[in-house]
N, C-alpha and C positions, 0 to 999 in steps of 0.2 A: 784353205782358206777360202771364203764364201766368191761364190762366182761375180757379185758386185764387186766385191774389194782389187779381185783380179780387174775387170774392168777402170779400175781407175787407178790401180798402180801401174797398169799397163800402158792408158791412157798420158798416164803424167813421165812417166820415161820415155815415152815417144816422144811429147809435146817437149821436154826436157835434151832429148840427143838432136832434134830439128835445129832449136835454136841455139842452142851450143856449138851445134857445127858453124851455124850462119855467122856467131859471132866468132868464132875462129878463126875461121877465112876471113870476113871483114879485115879484124885485125891483123891477119898475118900477109893481107893486102896493105897497108898503110892506112884502111878505114878507119876515122873515130867513132866507137860503137857509144851511142849515149846511155842506153839503155836495155837490158833484158830481161823480160817479163817471164814467169813461168805459171800458166796461170792468167786467170782473167776478175777481176772483179775486185775489191780493197786487197791491198797491201797488208800481208801479213806480218812481213819479213824483209829490213831493207840494206842488203851488205854492198857498200859501194854503187854499180850500174847493175846489181841483179836486186830484181824483187820478185820474190813469193807471193802468190796471190789465193786471193779464199778458196778459187773453182778450178779446181786442175785441168781444166778439159781443153790445154792449148798454150800458145805462148807467142810473143813476140820480140823482134829486134828493133830498137830504134836507133838510125843512122844517122851522120850528121850528113845535113840535106841543105844546101843554098838557099832552098825557096820555102823552107819553115825557120832555121838557123839567124837569128837577129847578128849581121855582121858589126863587129865590135868599129867605133869609131878610128881605132887607133892600131887596125889589124893588120897583120905583115901581107907583104904582097901577097904569098904564098896559102894566105889562111884558106882557100876552097879545096887545096890541093888533096888535103884530106875526107874530103865529101864525097858522096856516095854518086851524086850527080853529076860529077866533074870527072868520072874515070872512063876508060873506055866503054865502049857500048861489048864488047865481049864481057866485060868483068860486071855489069850489069843486067846482063843475061843472065850468066851462070850463076852468080851468088845468089839469086834467090830460089835456084836449082839447089844449092848445093846440100841444103837439107833435107830435099825432097828426097835427093840419090842417097841419103844416108836410111834415110826412110826403105827405099825400095832395098838396098845391102842389108838389113836387118830381115825384111822379108821373103829371100831367097836363100840367106843363110840360115834363116828357122823352119821355110818352108818350101824346101827347094824343087819338090814336085805341084806346090801349089799356086807358090807365088805369083807365077807371071798371069795365070788365069783370072788369079782373086783381084790382083791389078788391073785388068781389063775389066774387066767385071762389076769393078766398083764403082764405073763413071756413071752406068745408068743407075747399079743400083741406089746410090748417093740421091738422086735425081728422082728416080721413082719413087723410092724410100720417101724423101722429103714430102712429094706430091701426094702420099696418100698414106699420112703416118698410120694410119689405124688398120690398116688393110695390108698394103705391097710392103709394109717395111717390118711389121710381126715374123712372116714365114725368114724375114735375109738377118732378124735378132734370133729367131732362134738358131739359124745356120750358127751364129756367133759363137751361141751357148753351146753348141757339141765341140765346135773348135778350144773353149773354154773348157770341157772336158777330156781331152785329149792334152791338156795338160797347159801351164804358163805359156811354154816355150809357144806353143801352136798358140795360143790366142795372141801372143807378143808378134806373131809371123804375121799374121794374119789381119791383125791391127794396124800391123804398118804397111801392108800394102794399100787398106782400106785409106789409111790418112794419105799418103801419097799421092792413090786416087785424087782424092777432096782438094789436095793443095794442087795438083796441077788442072783445077777447073780452070777456063780462061776470064777469071774475075781478079780484076786489079787487085783487089785486097789479097787474094793471093799468089803463092809463088809462080804455079804456073803463069798467070794475070799478067804480073808484075816482068818477067823476061818476056812475055810476047810483047808489053806497051813501051820496053825496053828495045825492043827489037825491030819494030816498027815506028817509034817515036823521032821524027828528025831533029826536035827542039824539047831535048830533056830538060832545059834551062826555064823552058818557060810556063806557062800556069794558066792558058787561055779557059772560059767558062766550061768548055765542054769537058776538059779533065776533072776540074772541079765537080761537076756532076758526074760523069763516071764513077768517080769517087765514091759521091755517096750515095749514087743507086747501087754500085758493087756491095759496098758494107751494108746498105739496108737486105739486098740480098743476100747473103752472108748470113746476118741476123737471123732471116727468114729460114734459111735453112737449117741452121744451129736449132732454131726452137720447134720446130719440126721434128726432127731429130728427139730434143729431148723428151716431147710428148710422145713419139712414139717408143722411148725407152720408159717412160714412165707407164704407160702403158702395159707391154710387156711384164714391165717387175709387181705390177697390180694383179696380174692375171694368178 
């Protein structure tokens, strides 16, 4: 299989694992799952709460939330019991981390000797690579190519560690940031202006991060 297809397949598999684990745990805890999206962009296939989208480079789980869900006029007194933001703090902290834990487990199973260093090094690599997509990012992508040359399992394990590091970044749009916000936020049911601005800036930072790496990958493949 060409390396580019291996990359796409590995990213799609890891995104599916990450989102599916979160959705399954949420259902197990009695939280209503509104939507599970595999990928981004236009919807290609819709089956119940599942959405398969055009760009297989991530995913998202939408849970019931009293801040965003409209409460019906005839709602039962326990209407909010299955919402994410009404759960105990431990649940609001651990649920966003569950998909990340699955990625870390895959990394350690497939690359037990290199998983920890790959995870720890992933934090500075993600940031510095995004800041310098035409220079710093290029040798990092070369290292990923080396992992791919060792087989699909090695590539999958390496990417699992890197995606775990990405999702642990303290941005509210990432699992690590969501867990941190849940841990520190004394009023999860309130939505003051500072929270809205924090989410907006976090979303823009995540988009900029992704765009920089897309440029880096495009330049790398074009060489």
